[in-house]
C-alpha positions as CSV (number, residue, x, y, z in Angstrom):
1,M,0.0,0.0,0.0
2,P,1.5,3.3,-1.2
3,P,2.4,5.9,1.7
4,R,-0.5,8.3,2.3
5,R,0.3,11.6,0.7
6,S,1.1,14.5,3.2
7,H,-1.6,17.2,3.5
8,K,-2.1,20.2,5.7
9,K,-5.2,20.3,7.9
10,S,-7.4,23.3,8.0
11,R,-7.5,24.6,11.6
12,A,-8.8,28.3,10.8
13,G,-11.3,27.4,8.4
14,C,-14.7,29.2,8.1
15,R,-17.5,27.9,10.2
16,R,-19.6,26.8,7.3
17,C,-16.9,24.4,6.1
18,K,-16.3,23.1,9.6
19,A,-20.2,22.4,9.9
20,R,-20.2,20.5,6.4
21,K,-16.8,18.7,7.5
22,I,-15.1,19.8,4.5
23,K,-11.7,21.3,4.0
24,C,-11.6,25.1,4.1
25,D,-8.9,26.7,1.7
26,E,-9.1,29.8,4.5
27,V,-8.9,32.2,1.6
28,H,-10.1,35.7,2.6
29,P,-12.6,37.6,2.5
30,R,-14.6,34.4,1.2
31,C,-13.2,30.9,1.0
32,G,-13.4,28.9,-2.2
33,N,-16.3,26.4,-1.1
34,C,-18.6,29.4,0.0
35,V,-17.9,31.2,-3.5
36,K,-18.5,27.9,-5.4
37,H,-21.9,27.6,-3.5
38,G,-22.9,31.2,-3.7
39,V,-23.4,31.4,0.1
40,P,-22.3,34.0,2.7
41,C,-18.9,33.2,4.5
42,D,-18.3,34.2,8.0
43,F,-14.8,35.6,6.9
44,E,-16.7,38.3,4.9
45,H,-19.7,38.4,7.2
46,P,-18.7,38.0,11.0
47,E,-22.5,38.2,11.7
48,V,-23.0,34.8,10.2
49,L,-21.1,33.1,12.8
50,A,-23.7,33.9,15.5
51,D,-26.6,33.0,13.0
52,L,-25.1,29.6,12.3
53,Q,-24.5,28.8,16.2
54,A,-28.1,29.9,16.7
55,A,-29.3,27.7,13.8
56,A,-27.3,24.8,15.1
57,A,-29.1,25.1,18.4
58,A,-32.6,25.5,17.2
59,A,-33.0,25.4,13.5
60,S,-36.7,26.5,14.1
61,Q,-35.8,29.8,16.0
62,T,-35.7,32.9,14.0
63,P,-33.5,35.7,15.2
64,S,-35.0,39.2,15.4
65,T,-34.1,41.7,12.6
66,P,-32.0,44.8,13.9
67,A,-33.3,48.3,13.8
68,T,-32.4,50.3,10.9
69,T,-29.6,52.7,11.4
70,V,-27.5,55.4,9.5
71,N,-24.6,53.6,7.9
72,F,-21.9,56.1,8.8
73,G,-19.2,53.7,7.4
74,S,-20.3,53.6,3.9
75,P,-18.0,56.3,2.4
76,I,-15.0,54.5,3.5
77,V,-16.1,50.8,3.5
78,P,-19.2,49.9,1.3
79,S,-21.6,47.5,2.7
80,A,-20.5,44.1,1.9
81,G,-23.8,42.9,0.6
82,S,-27.3,42.0,1.8
83,L,-27.2,38.2,2.4
84,S,-27.3,36.7,5.8
85,L,-28.6,33.5,7.3
86,T,-31.8,32.9,9.6
87,G,-34.5,30.7,10.0
88,S,-35.0,26.8,9.4
89,A,-32.9,26.9,6.4
90,P,-29.8,28.9,7.3
91,L,-27.5,28.0,4.6
92,T,-29.6,29.1,1.8
93,R,-31.9,32.0,3.0
94,S,-31.1,35.6,2.8
95,L,-31.9,38.6,5.3
96,P,-32.1,42.3,5.1
97,P,-28.7,44.1,5.3
98,P,-26.9,43.8,8.7
99,P,-26.8,46.8,11.0
100,M,-23.9,49.3,11.0
101,S,-21.9,47.7,13.8
102,T,-21.3,44.5,11.7
103,T,-20.9,46.0,8.2
104,T,-18.3,48.6,9.3
105,A,-15.0,47.3,10.1
106,P,-13.9,47.8,13.8
107,G,-11.0,50.3,12.8
108,H,-13.5,52.4,10.8
109,R,-16.1,52.4,13.5
110,L,-13.5,53.7,16.0
111,L,-12.7,56.5,13.3
112,E,-16.2,57.5,13.2
113,L,-16.5,57.5,16.9
114,K,-13.6,59.7,16.9
115,L,-14.9,61.9,14.5
116,M,-18.5,62.3,15.9
117,H,-16.9,62.9,19.5
118,H,-14.6,65.6,18.2
119,Y,-17.6,67.2,16.4
120,T,-19.8,67.4,19.4
121,V,-17.0,68.5,21.7
122,M,-15.1,70.9,19.5
123,T,-16.1,71.4,16.0
124,C,-19.6,72.4,16.4
125,K,-18.5,75.1,18.8
126,T,-16.4,76.9,16.0
127,F,-19.7,77.4,13.9
128,T,-21.2,79.3,16.7
129,F,-18.6,81.8,17.8
130,T,-20.8,84.7,16.8
131,A,-24.0,83.1,18.3
132,P,-23.5,80.8,21.3
133,V,-27.3,80.4,21.4
134,T,-27.2,77.9,18.6
135,E,-24.5,75.7,20.1
136,D,-27.0,73.0,21.4
137,I,-28.5,73.0,17.9
138,W,-25.4,72.1,16.2
139,K,-24.1,70.0,19.1
140,I,-27.3,68.0,19.7
141,T,-30.1,68.6,17.3
142,V,-28.2,68.3,14.0
143,P,-26.7,64.8,15.0
144,N,-30.0,63.6,16.2
145,L,-31.4,64.6,12.7
146,A,-28.8,62.7,11.0
147,F,-29.3,59.7,13.2
148,S,-32.9,59.8,12.2
149,G,-31.9,58.5,8.6
150,S,-30.4,61.6,6.8
151,Q,-27.3,60.1,5.4
152,H,-26.2,63.3,3.6
153,L,-26.2,65.2,7.0
154,A,-24.3,62.3,8.8
155,D,-21.6,62.4,6.3
156,S,-21.3,66.2,6.3
157,I,-20.9,66.2,10.1
158,L,-18.1,63.7,9.8
159,A,-16.5,65.6,6.7
160,V,-16.4,68.8,8.7
161,A,-15.0,67.1,12.0
162,A,-12.2,65.2,9.8
163,L,-11.3,68.6,8.2
164,H,-11.1,70.1,11.6
165,L,-8.7,67.4,12.9
166,R,-6.9,67.6,9.5
167,S,-6.1,71.2,10.4
168,I,-4.8,70.2,13.9
169,N,-2.8,67.1,12.5
170,P,-2.2,67.8,8.8
171,N,0.1,64.7,8.4
172,D,-2.4,62.3,9.6
173,K,-3.0,60.3,6.5
174,E,-6.0,58.5,7.6
175,I,-7.9,61.7,8.8
176,V,-6.9,63.3,5.2
177,R,-8.4,60.2,3.4
178,A,-11.6,60.5,5.7
179,S,-12.0,64.0,4.9
180,H,-11.9,63.4,1.2
181,A,-14.3,60.2,1.4
182,Y,-17.0,61.9,3.7
183,M,-16.9,65.0,1.6
184,A,-17.5,63.2,-1.6
185,A,-20.2,61.0,-0.1
186,S,-22.1,63.9,1.5
187,L,-22.0,65.7,-2.0
188,E,-23.2,62.7,-3.9
189,E,-26.1,62.1,-1.4
190,Y,-27.0,65.5,-1.1
191,S,-27.2,66.0,-4.9
192,A,-29.4,63.0,-5.1
193,T,-31.8,64.2,-2.6
194,L,-32.0,67.6,-4.1
195,N,-32.9,65.9,-7.5
196,Q,-35.6,63.9,-5.9
197,G,-37.3,67.0,-4.7
198,I,-37.6,69.0,-1.5
199,N,-40.6,68.5,0.9
200,H,-41.7,69.0,4.5
201,T,-39.7,65.8,5.5
202,N,-36.2,66.6,4.2
203,A,-36.2,70.5,4.2
204,E,-34.6,70.9,7.5
205,A,-31.8,68.4,6.9
206,L,-31.2,69.7,3.4
207,F,-30.8,73.2,4.8
208,L,-28.2,72.1,7.7
209,T,-26.4,70.1,5.1
210,A,-26.1,73.0,2.7
211,A,-24.5,75.2,5.7
212,L,-22.0,72.3,6.5
213,I,-21.1,71.9,2.7
214,A,-20.4,75.7,3.1
215,F,-18.2,75.2,5.9
216,Q,-16.5,72.2,4.1
217,S,-15.9,74.4,1.0
218,T,-14.3,77.1,3.2
219,A,-12.3,74.7,5.1
220,T,-11.0,72.8,2.3
221,R,-9.7,76.0,0.7
222,V,-7.3,76.3,3.6
223,F,-5.6,73.1,2.6
224,M,-5.2,74.1,-1.2
225,K,-2.3,75.4,-2.7
226,D,-3.8,77.6,-5.2
227,E,-0.7,79.8,-5.9
228,G,0.4,77.1,-8.3
229,L,-2.9,76.2,-9.9
230,S,-4.3,77.6,-12.9
231,I,-7.8,78.6,-13.4
232,S,-9.9,75.4,-13.7
233,S,-11.4,75.1,-17.1
234,S,-14.2,72.9,-15.8
235,S,-15.9,75.6,-14.0
236,T,-15.8,78.3,-16.8
237,T,-15.1,77.9,-20.6
238,S,-13.6,80.6,-22.7
239,S,-15.5,82.1,-25.6
240,S,-14.3,82.2,-29.2
241,S,-13.4,85.9,-28.9
242,S,-9.7,85.1,-28.4
243,S,-7.7,85.6,-31.4
244,D,-6.1,82.1,-31.1
245,P,-8.3,79.7,-29.1
246,T,-5.6,77.0,-28.9
247,K,-3.3,79.5,-26.9
248,P,-4.0,79.8,-23.2
249,R,-4.9,83.3,-22.1
250,P,-2.2,84.7,-19.4
251,H,-4.8,84.1,-16.8
252,Q,-5.2,80.5,-17.6
253,Q,-1.7,79.8,-17.4
254,P,0.1,77.7,-14.6
255,G,0.7,79.9,-11.5
256,C,-2.3,82.3,-11.9
257,Y,-4.5,82.7,-9.0
258,A,-7.7,80.9,-9.1
259,I,-10.7,82.4,-7.5
260,P,-12.6,80.1,-5.3
261,F,-15.9,79.7,-7.3
262,T,-16.8,76.3,-5.4
263,W,-16.7,78.2,-2.1
264,F,-19.2,81.0,-3.6
265,H,-21.5,78.3,-5.1
266,S,-21.7,76.4,-1.8
267,F,-22.8,79.6,0.1
268,Q,-25.2,80.6,-2.6
269,G,-26.5,77.1,-2.2
270,V,-27.7,77.8,1.4
271,K,-29.6,80.7,-0.2
272,A,-31.1,78.7,-3.0
273,I,-32.3,75.9,-0.5
274,T,-33.7,78.5,1.8
275,A,-35.7,80.1,-1.0
276,A,-37.0,76.9,-2.5
277,S,-37.9,75.3,0.9
278,W,-39.1,78.4,2.9
279,Q,-42.7,77.4,3.1
280,Y,-41.4,74.4,5.3
281,L,-38.3,76.2,6.8
282,R,-40.2,79.2,8.1
283,V,-42.3,76.9,10.6
284,S,-39.0,75.0,11.7
285,P,-37.9,76.2,15.3
286,V,-34.4,74.7,14.7
287,V,-33.8,76.6,11.3
288,T,-35.5,79.9,12.4
289,Q,-33.2,80.0,15.5
290,V,-30.1,79.5,13.4
291,I,-31.3,82.1,10.9
292,N,-32.0,84.8,13.6
293,S,-28.8,84.1,15.2
294,Q,-27.2,85.8,12.3
295,A,-26.8,89.6,12.1
296,A,-29.6,91.2,10.3
297,L,-28.6,93.0,7.0
298,Q,-28.8,96.5,7.2
299,L,-27.7,97.9,3.8
300,D,-27.1,101.3,2.8
301,F,-27.1,101.7,-1.0
302,R,-25.6,105.3,-1.1
303,T,-22.8,105.4,-3.8
304,G,-21.0,108.5,-2.8
305,P,-17.7,108.9,-0.8
306,E,-19.6,109.1,2.6
307,T,-19.6,105.2,2.7
308,F,-16.4,103.3,3.4
309,F,-16.3,101.4,0.1
310,G,-18.0,103.8,-1.8
311,H,-14.7,104.2,-4.0
312,L,-15.2,100.9,-5.5
313,L,-18.2,102.4,-7.5
314,E,-16.4,105.3,-8.9
315,G,-16.6,105.4,-12.6
316,L,-19.2,102.7,-12.8
317,E,-21.6,104.6,-15.2
318,E,-19.0,105.5,-17.5
319,E,-18.1,101.7,-17.6
320,L,-21.5,100.6,-18.1
321,N,-22.2,103.3,-21.0
322,N,-18.9,102.1,-22.7
323,P,-18.8,98.3,-21.8
324,P,-15.1,96.7,-22.1
325,T,-14.4,94.6,-25.0
326,S,-11.0,93.4,-24.2
327,F,-12.0,90.9,-21.6
328,D,-12.2,87.0,-22.3
329,A,-16.0,86.8,-22.1
330,R,-16.8,83.5,-20.3
331,V,-20.0,81.2,-20.1
332,P,-21.7,81.4,-16.8
333,L,-22.0,78.3,-14.6
334,T,-25.8,78.7,-14.9
335,S,-27.7,77.5,-18.0
336,R,-29.8,80.7,-18.1
337,P,-29.2,82.7,-21.2
338,L,-28.1,86.3,-20.4
339,P,-29.4,89.5,-22.3
340,P,-27.4,91.0,-24.8
341,P,-24.4,92.9,-23.1
342,N,-25.5,96.3,-24.2
343,S,-29.2,95.9,-23.3
344,A,-30.8,98.0,-20.7
345,D,-31.6,94.8,-18.6
346,H,-28.0,93.7,-18.8
347,I,-26.6,97.1,-17.8
348,S,-29.3,97.5,-15.0
349,A,-28.4,94.0,-13.7
350,T,-24.8,94.8,-13.8
351,R,-25.3,98.1,-11.8
352,Q,-27.3,96.5,-9.2
353,A,-24.8,93.7,-8.8
354,Y,-21.9,96.1,-8.0
355,Q,-24.1,98.4,-5.8
356,H,-25.4,95.4,-3.7
357,A,-22.0,93.7,-3.3
358,V,-20.5,97.2,-2.1
359,A,-23.4,97.7,0.2
360,V,-22.8,94.3,1.9
361,L,-19.2,95.3,2.3
362,N,-20.0,98.5,4.0
363,W,-22.4,96.6,6.4
364,A,-19.8,93.8,7.1
365,H,-17.0,96.4,7.7
366,K,-18.8,97.7,10.5
367,I,-19.3,94.4,12.5
368,P,-16.8,91.9,11.2
369,H,-16.6,90.3,14.6
370,K,-20.1,89.2,14.4
371,G,-19.4,87.0,11.4
372,A,-20.9,89.6,9.0
373,P,-18.3,89.1,6.2
374,L,-19.5,85.6,5.6
375,A,-22.8,87.0,4.5
376,F,-21.2,88.2,1.3
377,P,-20.6,85.1,-0.7
378,A,-24.1,83.9,0.2
379,T,-26.0,87.3,-0.7
380,V,-24.3,88.5,-3.6
381,S,-26.3,88.3,-6.9
382,K,-25.6,85.6,-9.5
383,R,-24.7,88.5,-11.8
384,F,-21.8,89.5,-9.5
385,I,-20.4,86.0,-9.7
386,E,-20.7,86.2,-13.5
387,L,-18.7,89.3,-13.4
388,L,-16.1,87.4,-11.3
389,E,-16.1,84.8,-14.1
390,E,-15.4,87.5,-16.5
391,R,-12.7,88.8,-14.6
392,R,-13.9,92.3,-14.4
393,P,-11.3,94.5,-12.5
394,R,-13.9,96.1,-10.4
395,A,-15.5,92.8,-9.4
396,L,-12.1,91.7,-8.4
397,A,-11.3,94.9,-6.5
398,I,-14.5,94.2,-4.5
399,L,-13.5,90.4,-4.0
400,A,-10.3,91.6,-2.6
401,C,-11.9,93.9,-0.2
402,F,-14.2,91.1,1.0
403,F,-11.3,88.7,1.6
404,A,-9.6,91.4,3.6
405,L,-12.6,91.5,5.9
406,L,-12.0,88.0,6.7
407,K,-8.8,89.1,8.5
408,S,-11.1,89.9,11.5
409,L,-11.9,86.1,11.8
410,D,-8.3,84.9,11.2
411,G,-8.4,83.0,14.6
412,V,-11.2,80.6,13.4
413,W,-9.5,77.4,12.0
414,W,-11.6,77.4,8.8
415,L,-10.6,80.8,8.1
416,Q,-6.9,81.0,9.0
417,G,-4.6,82.7,6.7
418,M,-7.3,83.1,4.2
419,A,-7.4,87.1,4.0
420,R,-3.6,87.2,3.4
421,R,-3.4,84.4,0.8
422,E,-6.6,85.4,-1.1
423,V,-6.0,89.2,-1.2
424,L,-2.4,88.6,-2.5
425,G,-3.8,86.2,-5.0
426,V,-6.4,88.7,-6.4
427,V,-3.8,91.5,-6.4
428,S,-1.6,89.3,-8.5
429,L,-4.1,89.3,-11.3
430,F,-3.8,93.1,-11.8
431,N,-0.1,92.5,-12.1
432,S,-0.4,90.1,-14.8
433,D,-0.5,90.8,-18.6
434,F,-4.2,90.1,-18.8
435,F,-5.4,93.6,-17.9
436,G,-2.7,95.5,-19.4
437,P,0.2,97.6,-18.1
438,D,-2.1,100.4,-16.7
439,A,-4.6,98.2,-14.6
440,Y,-2.5,97.9,-11.5
441,R,-1.8,101.6,-11.3
442,K,-5.5,102.6,-12.1
443,W,-6.8,100.1,-9.4
444,W,-4.4,100.3,-6.7
445,P,-6.2,103.1,-4.7
446,H,-9.1,100.7,-4.5
447,L,-6.8,97.7,-3.5
448,E,-4.6,99.6,-1.1
449,W,-6.8,99.0,2.1
450,A,-7.2,95.4,1.3
451,M,-3.5,94.8,1.1
452,R,-2.8,96.9,4.3
453,I,-5.3,94.7,6.2
454,A,-4.1,91.5,4.7
455,L,-0.6,92.2,5.5
456,Y,-1.4,93.4,9.1
457,E,0.5,91.7,11.9
458,P,-0.3,92.5,15.4
459,G,2.4,93.1,17.9
460,R,3.4,90.2,20.3
461,D,1.6,91.9,23.1
462,G,-1.9,91.6,21.6
463,G,-3.8,91.5,18.2
464,Q,-6.5,89.4,16.7
465,N,-4.0,86.2,16.5
466,G,-4.1,85.7,20.1
467,V,-5.7,82.2,20.0
468,N,-4.5,78.8,20.6
469,G,-2.6,76.8,17.8
470,N,-5.7,74.9,16.9
471,G,-7.4,77.9,15.5
472,N,-10.4,77.5,17.7
473,G,-10.6,81.1,18.9
474,Q,-13.2,83.7,18.0
475,G,-11.1,85.9,15.9
476,G,-9.1,87.3,18.8
477,M,-8.7,91.2,19.6
478,P,-10.1,93.7,17.2
479,I,-8.0,95.5,14.8
480,P,-7.3,99.0,15.7
481,P,-9.8,101.5,14.3
482,E,-7.1,103.6,12.8
483,I,-6.1,100.5,10.7
484,W,-9.3,99.0,10.1
485,G,-11.3,102.4,9.4
486,S,-14.0,101.9,12.1
487,D,-14.8,101.0,15.8
488,W,-16.2,97.6,15.7
489,F,-18.1,97.9,18.9
490,A,-19.3,101.5,18.5
491,E,-20.7,100.4,15.0
492,E,-22.3,97.3,16.7
493,R,-24.1,99.5,19.1
494,A,-25.2,101.8,16.3
495,L,-26.6,99.1,14.1
496,A,-28.3,97.4,17.1
497,E,-30.5,100.7,17.6
498,Q,-31.3,100.7,13.7
499,G,-32.2,96.9,14.0
500,R,-34.8,97.4,16.5
501,E,-36.6,99.3,13.9
502,Q,-35.8,97.1,10.7
503,G,-36.4,93.6,12.4
504,D,-34.5,90.5,12.4
505,Y,-32.9,88.2,9.7
506,F,-36.0,86.0,9.6
507,G,-38.1,89.1,8.7
508,H,-35.5,90.0,6.0
509,I,-36.1,86.6,4.5
510,E,-39.8,86.9,4.7
511,L,-39.7,90.1,2.9
512,L,-37.4,88.7,0.1
513,S,-39.6,85.7,-0.4
514,Q,-42.3,87.9,-1.5
515,M,-40.3,90.0,-3.9
516,S,-39.9,88.5,-7.2
517,S,-37.0,90.6,-8.2
518,A,-35.1,89.0,-5.2
519,V,-36.2,85.7,-6.0
520,N,-34.8,85.9,-9.6
521,S,-31.3,86.6,-8.4
522,I,-31.2,83.4,-6.5
523,P,-29.9,80.2,-8.3
524,T,-32.7,77.7,-8.6
525,V,-32.3,74.1,-7.1
526,P,-31.7,72.3,-10.4
527,E,-28.8,74.9,-11.2
528,Y,-27.5,74.5,-7.7
529,A,-27.6,70.8,-7.9
530,A,-25.7,71.0,-11.3
531,M,-22.9,73.3,-9.5
532,M,-22.7,70.7,-6.7
533,A,-22.2,67.8,-9.3
534,G,-19.5,69.7,-10.9
535,A,-17.8,70.4,-7.5
536,R,-18.0,66.7,-6.6
537,G,-16.5,65.8,-10.0
538,M,-13.4,68.2,-9.4
539,R,-12.7,66.6,-6.0
């Protein structure tokens, strides 16, 4: 009798192979036998082990189905499948998807717990530095809404927390990957929900997700190195007015500053969602409290030198009567056709866009410590964003002044260093060949204040950068009035007196919702969804 051929015993095989008393090849995540028979393997589905043990003890006993939960792990570890085992035929019968605790790898569950803990302990407070009354909303109510089944809100919470941790530990590769994964997942789910329509069941969560996406887009800008990037061709498209369409224009060449249009579109999205779902949001105690915590817009539309930024409108009428022809016209991100450049409607829209943007700057300049500058990207008109897309010098000068206003919030982690970098980037466009040799000299008087504020460095004994290294401060000490141009707290008291007569932010939105002209300046939800889809593609 020939000697018995040597073989290796399977001591770590899957439970199914052991139950059938056959050799398991121990291949992960599914052994060969389970693949061959098309059944779940406890290597891939650890929960199958408990089901098999229960089935062996009592084949007639059916385990209860776990409650549905929000699957936080989906952006990083997709659900492994929906097959499981129960009942009297445990080897062939399928069950609903397993709960989060068994579909998410333990390491990723710990990561998500870490992110949620960081959000509730630290991150949520950085959204409420100007309105502490809303801290419980962002800390307790918002997560509870996510737990109720809003996947896009859950992913947005984890994305913002990951970005905050990334600002503290920029070399943590796991956190970097998590920030990208959860941002992409939240945008995808959010866009899908928007396309399905807004109703009374999802309006609240969509509004809060839109706000968190705006925070995401701002924080992401902190980690970007735009100085070495050309303007993205995916966001705007050059027209055929160029003499040589195959030759890149100066502002499209590598090294040219890129305007953060994604940031503007995300803030505009908050406005779009608010307008589209106001009938539901106006009766939401959560949303109304968030809205009313913001400083009410008190705009002064005077165009003379008596306002701080009135100089930005000098020569406007002459420019409107003699529209420039040398600019590289660009196709707007919205699909809505524009009126002819020289038409009365087009000229009027351009005039109003500039005047409104400057009025917002004048208001924000008075109370920057209350977060007023952040209203600028959300409240400017679509026409103003189109003027930025066209790289109009006046629009860029206004943009530089807006970025300079953010210096007052330099202690907030998601705005740290933004004023300096963005102002220098905008001013660099005036030094390029695109505007011609005289542009810098002509526009420097309108850029001087922005440059002075962007480069301002307080002394060691005080200043607005007196916060901890994590950037969790509230913006720090005010910039001296002789440098800033106004006394923040004196202006705050004056505006508070006026505000008692004009009403709160909620009343402002109520009024706008009844004005067709205001509604027409807001991007529609389909337009906004398209913008978000484009932003998701660029990530």
